[in-house]
Structures are given as C-alpha cells and as structure tokens.
N, C-alpha and C positions, 0 to 999 in steps of 0.2 A: 949422384954426387950427395956430399951432404947437405942436410939442411941449413944446414948455420951459418957453413962457406958462402949458400946461396943469397942467404940476409945481408950478408955484410958485402959482396960484393954488390949489388943491388941497393943497397944505402950509401955507400961510399959512393955510387953512381949521382942519386937522389943529390946525396950533401957534393958533388962536383956541379950539379947544376944548378941547385941552389942558394952557390957562391956565386955564379956567372950570371944570377936572376938582381934585376931592379928592386927594389925598397917594395914597390907596390906591388910585387908576383909576390913575396916573399911574402905578406902579409897578407895578402889573400890565399897560398897556402897555408897557413898557420891558420886563416879563420876557417880551415874547410877541414884542418883537422883535428882543431878542437871541439867545432860541433858534431864530430862522429866519432868523439873520446866517450867513455860511459865517464861515472862519478866516479867512481874509487880513481881514473886517471886524471879527473881532473883535477881532484885534492893534490895528488902526487906532484902534476904542474904545480899548483901553487905555492905546494914548500919547496921546490925549485925555483919558483921567482921570490920568491921570500928570499931564500939565500941571497941568493946574486945583488936584489932590489931592496934591501930592505927600509922596512916605511920608517923614516924618523919624523915626522909632522905627522897627526891625524887628530879630527876633529871629533871629542866625545859626545858630542848631539847623537851623530849619527853613528856610533856603537853601542851605546848603554842604552839600556831604555830608554822610552819617554817619562815614565815614572819619576826617574832616576835623575835623570836630567832635570826636570820640573826641583826636584830636590836640590841638585846646589845650585842651581840659580836663586831658590828662594832665604838663602841668605846673601843674596846682593841688597844694594843699598836699590833706592830708588831709579837714584841717578847711574850706579852702574846696569839697572835694568835697563835702561835708555838708551847707554851705551854701548851694549848690545844686541840691544834690539836694529845696530846698525850695518853688525857686521855683517850677515846675510839673512835670504829673505826666510832661513830655515831657524836660525837664530832668531827673527822679527816675532816668528809665530810663537816661539819657546817665551819667550818674554814678553807678549800681551798676553798671556793667558789669566781666567779672571783670576783662579784658584791664589796667583802672586801676587793679586793685586788687591782683592777684597778682605783679605786679614787686615792689608796696611789701614785701609778705609773704615774698615767696623771700628777699629781700637782705638781712632780720630774722631767719630762720631759719623762720619759724611757713610749717609746712604743714599744708593740710587733714587730720584724718584718716579722707578717706575721698574717692571719685572723686565731684564732681557730676554727675547726668544731664544730659543733654541741656538740655532746658526749664527745669533749677533759678536762679534769678535773685536774685543778690545772695549767692552762696555766700562768697567771698571778701573782700566787702566785711565782712559781718558777724561773719568768722574775723579779721581785720582788726581791727574795734575790740570783742572779747571779751580777744582778747590785751591789749588797748593799757588796756582794762577792769582787768584781773587783773596790771601789773604793778606791784610792789612799788616804788611811790613816795611817800616820806617827806614830808610838812609842816619849813613851817624845826626849828618847836619841837619835834620828834617828833627832828629829825637832829641837834639839840645834845643831846636829852636824851640821844641812844644812841652820839652819836662826840663832845659836847664842841664847843665853841670855840676861835675861835685864842689870843682873853684869857684863857680860861680856864687857871688857877693850879692843878693837877694832881701835884707833886713827891712824894705820898706813894703813890699807883698807878706809879708811872714809877718809884719807887726798888724795888720791890716787883719789879717787869718786869727790871730789871734781876739783882736777885739771884735770878731763878727762871730766864733766859738763862746766867745764871754756872751757877749748880747743872747744868744737863741739857746743856751744853758739857762741865762737870770728870766728869759721870756718860756721855757718850760717851765723853771719850781715855780714860777706866781703862777700858772694855770691849775697846777695840777691842787698850788694849794687852793686857789678859789673852789676846785672840784670836792678836794673835803671837807672844807667849810658851806656846800652846799649839803651833799652829804650827811655830814651830821647833822645839819636841819633838817632836813625829810625822810631821814629815813626811819624804819615804822619798827615797832617792837616783835623781841624776838617769839614763840611759840613756840613753848618747852613740848607740848603735849597738845594732843586734842581731843577734845570734849566729844567720848558721843554723842548719840542723840538719846534727848531724851534725859543727859544727865542736871542734875541742880547742883547747885553752890555748893562752898565749904567741902569740898574733897578735898583730900588726900594729897591730890597730883598733882602738880607748879603748872596747872592750866589754867588758871586765874581768869578771869577777862578784866580787863582793861579797857582805860584810852586808848583808841585807835587799833583797838584788835577785833577784827572780823571771825568772829566762831565759824567757824565749821561743824554740820550736823549730817545726819544720813547718814547712809550706809559706804562703807570703803568702798568705791570701784576698783579695776585695774588701774593698773600706768604703769607704762614700759617705754614712754619716750619723753625726752626735756617738752612736745606738747602736750602732751599731756599728763607730768608730772607736775604740783603744790610747786606754788612759790616759793622762792627761798628765802627765806626773811631773816636780817641782822639780828645779833646774838642780845640780850640782854648782864647786867650782871648775873644771875639766875641763870642761862641759859649760857654763859662764857665758864661756868664753876661746872657746871654739869659735860659741857663740850672735853672740859680739861681729863676731869675723870673719865670718861670713856677714853680720850686715848691713853690715860694712863696702861689703864687695862687692855686696851689693846697695846701694847708697846711691848708689855711684857713678854716670855715666855711661857707663863705659868701657864697651865693647861686648867685649872680649877678660876672659877668665877665668884667673885662674892656678889650678890642681893644686891649691896647697899650700892656697886660702882653702877647699878643703870635705872632709868626711869622704872615707876614702876606701872604693870602690863598685865592690861584685862586679854586675858585670853579668847573670850567669848567678843573681842573685839579685835586683839590683832591680826592684821591681814597675814596672809600666805604672799609671800617671794618664788618667783618660777622665771627658770633661769630656761631661755628655751635659741639654739642654733639655729639662726639661716641654713645649715646643712642640713636636719631633720626634713625627712624626708614628708611632703605635705602637712608641713604649721602648719599653714593657712586653717587647716582643717580643728588643731587643736585649740588657735586662735580665737576661732570664732564657736566651741564650748567651754570656754574659761568659765570655770566659776566664778558670783557676788564674793567680793571679798579678795582675790586674788590679783598681785600685781603681777607683769607680766612686762619681765625682758628681754626681747628680742632681739638680739645682736650677731653682728657678722662676724662667723665663721671667721673669715680671714683676718680676725683683729686683732689687738696683742693682751697681755693679761693689765696693762693699767689702766688701755682704751674700757676695759669692758668694769674694768672696778667701777672709776669716772661714769658709764652708763647706769651701776647699780646706784650709784650715790643719787644719781640723780632723783633714782624713778621710790627710792623707798625716804629720801624728803628729810631725813634725821627723826624717822622712827626707827624704829624694832617689831624686826619679821614674828610672825610663833614659827613657822617654819621654810626653810629655804629647799625648794625643788632645782632638781637640775634634766635637764631632758638634752643629750645631746649623739651623736654617733659612737657608738664606743661597741664592746663586746664583755666575754669574761672578766678579763687581766684589765686593760685599759680604756680612760673615756677620752675619746676625741674629743679638747675642749674647743682648741683652738688649728691653726690651720698647721703650722709650727709646735705646738704644745698640747703632746697628751700628759693623761693621767696617769700614770699607772706606783704600783710598788718600789718602783727603780726611778724613778722620779719628784715624787709627793717630794722629798727632804731636799729638792733642789731649792737655792735661797730664795729667785724666783717665784718658786711657787707658796712655798710656807710660805711668806710674805701676803701673795695672794689670798689664800685658804686663811690667816689669820683675818685679815684687815673686812675679807669677805663676810664670816663665822660674828664676826664683829657688828652686825647687824641682826642679828637673830638673838632671839633668848636665848639664854641658857638650859636646859635637860630638866631641874628644876623647874620651873618655873613650863614644861610643855615644848621648850625648846626642839629641834632636830633638824637630819640633813634627809633627804628623799632625791636619791641616784634613781634613772629608769631604767639603766644599763645594770643585765642579771651579772653583778660582780659576783653576787652569793655562791654562783654557780658553778666556782674554781677557790683553790685553794690560794690561788695569790691574789684575786678579787676580796679572797676574807682576811689576805693579814691586810693589802688596799685600806682594808674597809676598817677595819680594829686601828692600825695607826692614821688615819684622818680623823676618828673617834679622837685616838689621845690628841695628835697636832689641837682641832676644834673644840674637844671638851663637849664635842657634843652626840647624844644617836641618831648614826648612821643608818637608813635603810637603802635595801637593795632586792631588786626579783632575787630568785631559786631561782629561774633558770629550767620551770618544771615543763616546758613545750617547749612542740618543737615552732618554727616560724621567724619571722624574722623580728617583730613584736610582739609576739602570742606571751612574751616572759611577760611584762606588762599585768596585765591578766593572772598571770600566776600566783603561788606563794610569793610572800613578802617574809625576808629574816626581818628581827625587830634586834639582836646583837648575834653576829654573827660567832664572837666569842664562847658567847653562853647558848652558843646551837636553840636560840628559839625562835619559834615564827609566830608570824600573824596568818591564823588562820583563814583572816575575813581575805577574800578573792579579795587585791588589787583595789585594798581599801588605804593605802595612801594616794595610787594616783586617783581614786575620787575625790580627791580634796580639792584634788586643780582643779577637772577635765568633767565636766557630764558623763555619765555611767555612758549612756546611747552615743556620745560625739565619739569616746575613749575608745568604747567597744570596736566602732564601726573603723575608727583608723587602723586601731590594731592589730583587725585583718586583710584590711584593703589601704593599708598608708603605699605598697610600690604601686597598684597601678594607679589609685587618684594625684601620685609624683604623674605619672605619663600625662593626668588631666591638666592638671596648677602648669605643667611648665608648659603647656598651649597658654593657655587662659592667661596666664603673667604675659607672657610674648602678647595678645591681646588686647587686654585692660591695660601693661602698666603704664604705657604712652600717658593714657589717659586720668590719671591718679599719680605722676610720677615727682610730683611736690609736695606728699603728703607725705608723712614718715615711715618708713621700714615697717613700725609693728600695724599700723595705722591701717594702710597697704594690706597687708598682709589677713586681719581683721574685714576687712571689703572682702577679701577675694574669698574669705573661706564662707563668708554666709551669704554671700554669690552664687557658690559651692548646692554648698546646704539650702539651699528654696534650691534652685533647676533641678537638684536629684533627690532633695525629699528627706535628707536623714530619717526622720522620725517613724516615716512609714516604712523605710527598708528596715529601719532598727529593729530586729522582732528578741521577744526572747533566745533564750539558751539552748534550750531548750525545743525549742521549735527550728533552731537554723540545724543542730547535731538530728535533728528526722530528716531533716528536705535533704540534710548531704548523704545521709545512709541512704535516703529512698532514690537517690535518685547515681547514687555507686552503683546500688542493686540490678537502677535500669537500663545502666549501661553494660552489667555481664547481661544479659537474655535480651533475645531477640523477640521485642514482646513489638506485632504489630495495632493492640493497644495502649499507647502509654500512659494516659493520664485514669486508666483501670484501675490500670498493673497502681501506679502511684496512690488511686487511694486508696487499694484494697492492702497493700503495706504499711503507712498509716492511720491506717485501722486496725492494723496488727499490733504498730508499736506503743500506743495508745491502752490499748488492752493491757499489755507488756507494761508499760508505765504507771497506771493502777494497780496492777497488781505489787506489783514494786510499792511501792505508796505505805498500801492496806498492809507490808508486812513490817513493813520501818513505823506505823502509827501501832500495830501489836507489841513491836520490843518497848515501845515509848512507855504505852500505857501500862506494860508487869512493868515497866520502871521504876514508874509511876504508884502503882499499888505498893510492892518493896518499899518503897522511899514512908510512904502513909505507914505500914506497919513496923517499922524501925521506930518511928515519932511515938505511937503508940505506946510503946511499951518498951523502954529505953534499958533495962533494967535486964531482961530474956530476949536468949537470941531468936534470930530470925527462921524462920525453917525454909523460907527459901535464899538460896545462895549468893553472895554478891557474885556479880560478873566482874569475872577478870579482867583490867585495864591493862591490853596488851599496845607497846609502843609502834607508832606507825610505820610503817615498813615504808620508807623511803627509798631504801634498793630500786624492791619490786614496779612501785611507782615509777621512778626514770624506765624502766627498761620494759612496761606496758607500756608508757609513751614512747619509747625507743620504737616496739614490734609495729603501735597504730602506726606511728609518724611511714615506718616502715613499708608496710602495705601500699597504703597513696601515696608511697612513689611508685611502686612498683605497678599499681594501675598506670599510670602514665607515662611510665616507661613503655610500659605495653601498648597504649593507646598509642603513643609515635609509630609502634612496629606497627600496628594495624592497621590504623586508619590509615598513616600515607606512606610507609617504605612496599608493606606487601603490597598495595594498592601499584605503584610507580614500576614495582620489577617484572608486576606482573603486565601491564601495559607495553614495557619494554620487550618480554619476550614473545606476547604476539604482535611484536609486528609493528605497536602502536605507537610507539614512543613518545611520553609526555617529557621524559628530560633523561639525558644520555647516560648512563653505565657511569662514568666518570665522577657525574654531578651527585649519583645517591649513593654513591661511591664518599665522596668526600663531608653529604649533608645528613648524611643515617647510618655509614657502617659503624663509629666510635658510638653511636648509641645500642647496637647489641650487644658489642663486649660487653657493656656497664648494663645494660639487663641481664645477660648470663651469671654476672659476677656478684649483682642482687640479689637472684632466684639462689645462689647457696646463700649466702646471708646471713638472707628472711627466714629459708630451712630454718640453717642450724641456731635462730633467735626462739622458732616457735618451736623448738625443743628442749631447749634451756627453760625456753618459761613455763610448758607444760612440767615439766619435775622444777619448778622452784620450788627453792629453801631459802634459809637463811645463809648455809654456805656454799648456794650456787653461784656458779661464777659464770660471767660472758667476757670477761678481759682474754683469753685467746681466742673465742671468736674474732673480735675486732685485730689483734696481732695477725690471726691468718687473715683479713679483709684487708689490712694496713699491705702486707704484705706484694697484697694485686695492685695499690693505685698509679701507677705505670699508665694504668688505661687511663685514670684521671688526665692524667700527666699526658699524655696525647687529647685527649679531648679538649684539654683547655687552649692546649699550643694550634688546637686546629677551627677552637671555637671561632674567633674573628674569620679567617675566612669559610667558614661553614655559614654563617650568617651572610659575611659578600656575598656568597653564589647563590641564597636566597634572592637577597634582592635583584643581582643580575636577571637571573633563571624566571623571574614573576616581572621584573621588561617586558624584556626580550619573548620572552616565550605566552602567547595570550594561553595557552589549552593547560601550559598550569598554574598560571593565573588563575585560568575558571576553575582546575583544580582543588590551589587550596581556597577559593571564596565557599566551594559549599562543603570543606574540612573542618577549614578553623572554626570556633570558638561552638562546637555545637556539643554534646552532653556528650555525646566519643570520646570526647578531647578532654572533657572538665569544663569545657566553653575555654580552655585557653586555645592561644593558636600555635603553632608552629616555632615560632623563633618563642613563645614564652613556657615551652616544652621544651627544648632547648637552652635555656636556663634555668632549667630544674638540680641537674648537674649541679651547679656552681653552688645555689642554697643548699643543696642536703649533703655538703660536705662543713657547709656552718657549722646547721643545724648537729650534726656529728658532735664536731668540737663541744660545744652547749652539751648536749645531753652526758655527753662520756667527761667532764668537769663535773656536773652535778652524779655522778653514778659514785663519781673517784671524792668529794668530797664528804656523801654518806658512806663509803667505806671503811672502817675501819683499819689501822696501817697494819694492825697485826693478819685479816683478813687473807687468806690465800690468793682472793682475785685483785687485791692490790699490785701488786708487781706486774702482773701485766696489763692492766690500768692506765697506769702511769707512763707505760711505755709505749701504749698505740696514742695516748693523749698527746704525746710529746710528737710524736710523727704525721698526729692530724693535726698539731697546732703551726708546726711548721710546714704544712702545706696550705694552709688559710692563711698565715703569711703569706706564702707564691702567689695565692690565690688574689690577695687584698697589696699584689704586688701590680699583678697584671691588670686588675683594677683601678690603680690609683697612676698606671702609664696610659691608658685608652685614657681616661678622664684629662689625662694634661694631656692628652692629645686632640682631643677633642673641643677641648677652649683653644689651644693655638691654631686647628683650622677655623673656629667661628672669629676667629680675629684676625685672621690674616683676611678670612674674604668680608668681614666687614669694615677695616680700614682701605682705603683706594690708594690704589700708588706705594702701596708699604711693601718693602725687602721681604725676601725669602723669614723668617720667623724659627722655621724649622729646623733649630743649629744644632748641638749636643745636648743636653740635656736642660733645654729653655724651658720657662713654666711662666703661666702668666699668673702673676698672684692677686694682684689686685684694680678695677679701673675707676677711673674719679673726671666725676665734670667739672669743672670749671670756669672763669672765666679769664683770658690774659689782659694784662696791664700796661700802662704804658705812661710815663713819666715824661711833660714838658717839660723840665729841666731838671737834670742828672745832678747837679749840681747841689740840689736841697737838700739837708739832711730826709733819712728815713719816715720819723716824726714829723714831721712840715709838708714832707709829700706830698702834692697831689696827683691822682693816676684818672686817664680814662679807656675806657674800656674796648678792647682792639677791633677781637672777636672771641664765640667762644670758643672752647679745647677740650681735649678729652687727656685722660694723663694713662696710659696702660703699663702699668709697674709689674715688670721683669722680674727674677730672680738673679739678672743680670745686668738688664739696662732698663732702660726709660724713655718712652715711646710716648711723643707728643703729637696731636690731630688737629685736623680743623675740624670741629663740629658744627654742622647743619642741621637745621630743623625745616621739615618740611610738612606744611601743612594740611589736610585732605578737607578740599573745599566741601560746603557742606555737611560736614560731619569736627565735630571738637577732636580729633583724632590727633595725630603727627607721629613719621617717621624720622630717624637722626641717623644724619652719612657724616663719614669720618673720612680725612684726606692726611695722609702724611706730612707731618711736616719739617722734625726733627725725630732723631735717639741721641740720648748720651748713654755712655758704661757708669754704670754705678761706683767703679773704683778711680771716675773722675768727677761724679760731682758734687757741689755742696749746697746746702737746703742750712733755710735760716728764715727766722721769722720776722714778720711788719708787725714792730709793738707799737705802743704810747701813740697812734695814729686819728687824728679824728676825720681824716677822709677819706678812710678806707678800711674795711672791717675786715677780721677772716682771712688774710692777704700774706704770702709767701713767696721767697726768692730762690725758684731752682739756676743755681750759677754753673753752667758748665764752660768747656776749658777753651769756649770760644766766645761763647754770648754767653747773655743771660733771660731767663723766662721769669715777670712775676706773674702768680698764678691769684686769685681768691674762688674758696668756696661761698655755697649760701649759707652755710650754719659753720658758727667752729664747732662742732659738734664733727662732723663730714671732715672739717680743717686739721685740729687732732687724730683721727682716727688712721689719715691719708700719712700726714707725719710720723706718725709713730708705725705706721706699720715701713713706712720707708726709712729711714735711721735703722730698724732692724734688718731690713734688706740690704738695706749698704752695709753695715758693722757682717752679713756674713758674703758679700764680694767680695768686701778687705778681707777675710780672713783666708776665702778662696784665692783666692791671687798670695798672698804669701805661703 
C-alpha cells in the first residue's frame, strides 16, 4: 500500500475521533502535539493562527523594547503619566521610572534631599507629587480677597500708598544731603604723589605737604589686597585735574603716550607690579620670595576681567608702576589669564580684552621712562607667540619681554634667555634678569625646578592650615604658607649654585648606570674629575680673555699702525644648534627614565611571574607597563637619529624630517594617554589589595635607579615630554629662516604636536573638572547627583543668609537678621545653596566645615540684584528663583563684587546655551 494513502486513512480516522472528543480532550491533544513540534513547525502554527484569528488590539509596551516605551511616555504630561500608571501593573512600573521624572524636577529646581538607593522605586515621582502639592496655589476667590480685582475701586488705599512713598523719598533725600555735608567737612586732602624717603621740600612734583596731609616715607612695600593697600584719599583741585588728564590719555586709542599726561616718575623709587594667578603651581613659594618694592596682586583664576581691574586699581592706589609682570598658566601661543578668558593672537583685539589691557597698562610708566611688561610664559618660542608680543606692544605702547623657551621643563623657561623685542630679534643675554627683578634668585630657581612637586606639598598644607587663617586675605594667606614652607624646608640650604647642581645631577646619573658596591667613593671620584675639568675650562677661558685684552691694548698704543694680531671674527650665535643640543640632552634624560621603568619595575615583576612567585598578574602588568615598552622603542630610534644629525651639525643640517618620522608614530602616545587613568587606578587598587606589591613599591620607589621618582611620577613623564617637544620645536622653528630646507618639515611636525598637545590639555581639563565635581559631591551632604552632562564647578563662596522681619519696607530701609551661614556653589548650569556648619576642635584653634544641601536653582531662571544704600546691612544681594528668594551677604565688598561678576557671566552663558 502506498505511504500517502495510508497516511490519509489514518489522518481521517484521527479527525473522526477528534470530532467525537470533548473540548478538554481536544486541548490536551493540541498541547501534546505542540510540545512535540520543532521550532519551524511552531512558527508555521503561529502563522496559521495569525491568519485565522487576526490580532486587533495589542499593548505596545509588551512588543516594543523598554527604552522605546519610555521614550514614548516621555512626551506625556505629569497628569497623563499618573493616569497611565493606573492602566496595569506593567504600565505603572514604566510610568514611575526615575528617568521620566528627574528632568521635570530638576528644571523646576526640585532636588531630592537624599540619594536614592539602587533598588528604590518611584522616588522622583513621589518627590514631584509632594512638591506640587505644597505649592501656594490660590483659588479665584482667595486671590480676589488678597490682591483685589481689576474693576475694584480702592482710591483711598492708593492715595495712602502714594503719600507713604513720598515720605520715604523725602527721608532718603534728607539723609543723603546730611551725609554729603558731613563728608565735605571731614574729608582728607588728596596726596597726588608719595614723597620718597629723604626728600626735601621744593621739588617739582605735586607732593608738597600741607595741613592735614600725613607724609609717607620709607621704601615701598609689596601690596596685593585691599587689606594691605594704602588708604584712598579724596582729590583736591590739582588731583582732579591730574585724574582728568590721565583719563583722557587712557580713553584714547592712540598708542603713543605724552610725557606731560603723567606725573613725574622717579625710576629708582617706582614700584614694580606683579600679577600672579592662584592657578600657578606653588604660588605661595613665589610670594615668600618677592623682592622689596614689588606690589603683588594675587587674583582668583575663576574671576572676571572687571574684577581683576578693580583689584589692581586698589593695589596701585593712584601710583604708576615701573614695570608690569604677569605670571599665569600658559604656553608658547596663549596665556590662560582667567578661567574663561585666554590671551592669544586671535583674542587680543576682542573689545573686552582690548579695554582691559589699555586700562591695565595705563598704570604703567611709558617706555621712554623705563616702563614695560614682563610675561613669564615662553611666548617668544613660537611664531604666533611672537606675533602676540608685537601686537600687545603696539596696543599698549610698552616694551614686552618673554622667555625664549630654550630649556626643557614646565618652568625652566623662566631661567633661560628672555626676548627684548621679538620684532627686532634682540635678546637679553643675562639669564632670567627680568624675573629676578620680581623674585629673589634662590626662591626663583627652586620654584622653577620643583614647582610641580611643591604643589603637591602645598595642597596638603592648604588643607591643614587653611581653616586656621581663613579670615585673612588670599595674598596674606599665601605669603604665610610660603614662609612656613621655606622655613621648614630650609630653601636657603637647598638652593645651591647651578654648577654644583649640574655636577651632582651628572654624578648621580652616572652612578645609576653602574653597579657600584661603594657609591660614595664613586661619587667622590666623579666630583673630583668634574672639578678638574671645570678648572681646565676656566683656565682656557682666562687665557683667551687675556689675549683679547693684549690685542686691545696694542691697538690703543698705535692707532695709525696695523696690528700684527688679527681681530677675532664675531660669529653669530647658533640658536638652532643650541635648541637641538637641549633637545638631545633632555631626550637622553627622558630615555633614562623610561629605561628605569622597564628595569626597576617590569623586569622584576615579569621574572616573579615566570617563577610562580607572582606579585602582579599578567593582565595587571600589561595594563600598567606594556605601553611604556612601546614608547621606549620609539624613542630609542628617535634619539639615535638625533645623535647622528648632531654629530654632523652644520648651518644647513635638518632635523625636521626626524620629527615628521616621530610624529607618524604618535598613535603609541594616544593609546598610552587613553590607558593612563586606567593604569593609575590599577596601581592604586593593587597596592591596596596586594601586600606583596605594596612592599615591592616601597623598595623600588624613589631610589637612585628611578631618579628619585615613584612609579606614578615616572608614568607621568610621557605627558610632560610631549609638551616639551612642542615648546622646543616652536623655538627651533622661530630661529629657522623661511627659505631653509628644514622649515617645511618643522611646520608639519609642529602642527601635529600642537594638535596632540591640545588633546592632552583637553584630557587634563576633563580630569580636573571631574575631580572638583567628586570633591563637591562628597563635601555636600544630601546633595543630588552632580555628575550630569558637562557640568563644571566654577566658584564657591561663603556667605550669610539673611531674613527681614517686614517684607513691606523698601530695601534701603529694611533691617535684616542672620538666619544661618550658607555656601554658594556656582556651576555652569545651576547654583546650589548649602547650609554651612562650623565644628571647632576641642583644645585646638582649628575647625572644620560641613555643608548640607538646601536648594538648587537653574541659572536660566535665576535673577540677582544688589541691595544698595542700606545703613543696616552691607555687601548684601538677593538671589531670586522661580519659587522663592534668598538674601545673602558676604564678608567684604571685594568678595561680593567678585562673586556677582562671575555669577552674571555664568548666567549669560547659560542663557546663550538655552537659546
């Protein structure tokens, strides 16, 4: 019998039985059949069922992915979301997700007073409902009873209000007139000039003493803040005329300055003005070494240009400075003057920058009287920096000097040669002479070489001693910390001569290359040989000078006869060779540090791993140290190429192609920088969890073999090296003629290194912003999550929260009482208010400060206004949010103006971002 016929007969038999069975028996048969089917057979059944019983209604949340369902629900209003939560349990779970409610709460300034745990459900929705339920909503009848209606006629109350306002205005006018009369009777005479010590009467200056004028004698002291500056006096008729002349000279756009528009200036007694940013590493050390006769202005890097001008105006107190020094973070092309304001070739002619420099340099003596400007950033090392120097000199009419950048290191450029005029290619051969006018020699040399390390010490010192001297001004606080550091570290004993420092450095470097059982004896022999070589070199120089003197004396004796000794040909200094030699020297030092990482750390760790005594796992070793090996191979080839070119050095020798070859392999550095944070975290985790690795680091770190560096500091060396390459290559490009065959390669390599340097700066700024956010998050108790988007902390300010018992009284006559101390944390998108509590330590003068979250306001909905002409409160202002307002007051007017200027700038930026 055919198989098909047999199957049909049995199928008909089963179907007849199926027709006779009950519903339960049919379902049991279907279940048994479906459980025996394969996947393809089940799909076929599904398709047949879809055709027989089409689906007319379907829950989209059960079909769409979860994120698409949440995206659809994000377009619903809060009321619609609450209605959707009543559909089913699954819809309620979706409608109460925090991602749907957190944005609605934050836009209205409603933050949770605590941080929700991981498995907490519906916290932000409950917070939104509670905030909405507590809003002060009024019914139409209640609003009419409180505020009245448009058709209501209440002429009596309006007339009473007018009379009340008229009496208040008359009272204010009378008080102002009385204060003017008192000030006219008691004001002091303006001293238009300060008489130097030992001066007698009859001078040509307008500083003759009269009745009521207190003479000021003695050398000028350094002035930096309002607490140290001289008292401002009211002008007489002569002082007013002088001020009008100076104002007219400042307002003009002409660069040339007339000598008659300024008071007479004695260069021997004129002070120097030094601006120092508090973002400069170890700035306290510089404050402790400022020379006599220097006015120091230590300004906040997060401030604004008008606030900086006001601080400088208070410091100079109507006097002219001989020279202006600027010490701020920067590089070879720009200066980071403030947080959101950098000085470069592109930004110099902006209206706000132009006005700032014209007003600032108006307090500096003109070039004809010895005035000028000294910028501590190596701008003269690059073409764009030289253009910036020339434009700044043209704008201000002053001589501008800057380091040439012929030294490797972050701040070693300050000790190198300085440019006098970048346009005329004149240079100051006396090393670091401009910087020594502002800071003592020993302190300056120590700061230039050890600024990065001193910054780490001072961070701990600020945290320990800062609360004890919190009420003192920023500059005085910095000076105190600097003096403390100098006394404890004995910088006068550490600051040795440059020759001795070089000898010790070379000796220790040679000692690390050899396996010496008696290192002290080896170092003694090395220093002995070094001293003999130095003596021979000095004797050779003395003989050459004596020959030159003899030839000069012979030429004086017989002016008409020709000298038998030929004159020495004056050859120009080889700037390119100097830069390349510095590059090769620093490259050798950098290679020795990379070899130390491989020899001291990787080789022992790998050997321990191969001998089954593992200190670290293979994965950890690869994460921490494997990129260093690739960088070492790259720089071995680079150093060998530089060595060959330097041995055959000549005027037409090229090194740009070596740099182009090196830049083509910078992907090694990109991988290293992307892995750098992970490597540091791995080192910290392994040191904490593995005692054997902790003991290994204790033996290996900060030894002669590692150049007295730790593992983390050695891993930071590649980041510094890229920045040194950019500076040295810019200096080499500046001193290379445009028609030199090396110029195209130098320009190509320089553009690549500058882009890579900008990439490093971007990583550093991102890391610094994340660190500040984490510290602020940890500092404020009960604060919501601050790590959202590109949020950055701009400034924090301590203030007092005030409250008035009667809000109906005008601001000028209202009295206030202090409620509590608050902290104001300004971010780029919001302002966070905290309650500040001081906890004093028993038996000690120190105290610690804690912050508790109060409220936060979006900058787009914030309004700020100052409270002026109030005799009962000073330095107060009002922060008006969408729901409530806060009246705050700072300790001083300088802090208030600084905070409000930064706040208004952030509000404008936030509004532009919303638009």
